[in-house]
C-alpha positions in Angstrom: -101.9 -51.4 81.3 -104.8 -52.1 83.7 -107.0 -49.7 81.8 -106.4 -51.4 78.5 -107.2 -54.8 80.1 -110.4 -53.5 81.5 -111.5 -52.2 78.1 -110.4 -55.4 76.4 -112.2 -57.7 78.9 -115.4 -55.6 78.5 -115.2 -56.2 74.7 -114.5 -59.9 75.2 -117.4 -60.2 77.6 -119.8 -58.6 75.1 -118.4 -60.9 72.4 -119.4 -63.9 74.5 -122.9 -62.5 75.2 -122.6 -60.8 78.5 -125.5 -58.5 79.5 -125.2 -54.8 79.2 -124.4 -54.3 82.9 -121.0 -55.9 82.1 -119.9 -52.4 81.2 -120.0 -51.3 84.9 -117.0 -53.4 86.2 -114.8 -52.1 83.4 -115.9 -48.5 84.0 -115.3 -48.9 87.7 -111.8 -50.0 87.1 -111.1 -47.1 84.8 -112.8 -44.7 87.2 -110.7 -45.9 90.2 -107.5 -45.5 88.2 -108.5 -41.9 87.4 -109.4 -41.1 91.0 -106.1 -42.4 92.3 -104.3 -40.1 89.9 -106.5 -37.2 91.0 -105.9 -37.9 94.7 -102.2 -37.3 94.2 -103.1 -33.7 93.3 -105.8 -33.0 95.9 -103.5 -31.4 98.4 -102.1 -29.0 95.9 -105.6 -28.0 94.6 -106.9 -27.6 98.2 -104.0 -25.3 99.0 -104.9 -22.9 96.3 -108.6 -23.2 96.9 -109.5 -25.0 93.7 -110.8 -28.3 95.0 -114.0 -27.8 93.0 -111.9 -28.4 89.9 -111.0 -31.9 91.0 -114.7 -32.6 91.9 -115.7 -31.7 88.4 -112.8 -33.8 87.0 -114.1 -36.8 88.9 -117.5 -36.5 87.3 -116.0 -36.1 83.9 -113.8 -39.2 84.6 -116.8 -41.2 85.5 -118.5 -40.2 82.2 -115.4 -41.0 80.2 -115.0 -44.4 81.8 -118.6 -45.2 81.0 -118.2 -44.1 77.4 -115.0 -46.0 76.9 -116.4 -49.3 78.3 -119.7 -48.7 76.5 -117.9 -48.3 73.2 -115.9 -51.5 73.9 -119.1 -53.3 74.7 -120.7 -52.2 71.4 -117.6 -53.3 69.5 -117.9 -56.7 71.2 -121.5 -56.9 70.2 -120.7 -55.9 66.6 -118.0 -58.6 66.4 -120.5 -61.2 67.8 -123.1 -60.2 65.2 -120.6 -60.3 62.4 -119.5 -63.8 63.5 -123.1 -65.0 63.6 -123.7 -63.5 60.1 -120.6 -65.1 58.7 -121.4 -68.5 60.3 -124.9 -68.4 58.8 -123.7 -68.1 55.2 
């Protein structure tokens, strides 16, 4: 639920004209949720000598978080532009 709210608030921030760096707080929330899930598995992966897999998963989670919030930001910008176009006619 927190992940959905982070994405929603990123889109709403873009809708109201927030700067591009507004993507970062939403991505940080998504990334922290992902890291907390991965930490639950870290002892198991360390025991079998595969901790590098979780390190790579962390980098991939960071990329996914940035892409998700970036897409939400672009959606908010598109909605703002469509409202401006509709208001102008």
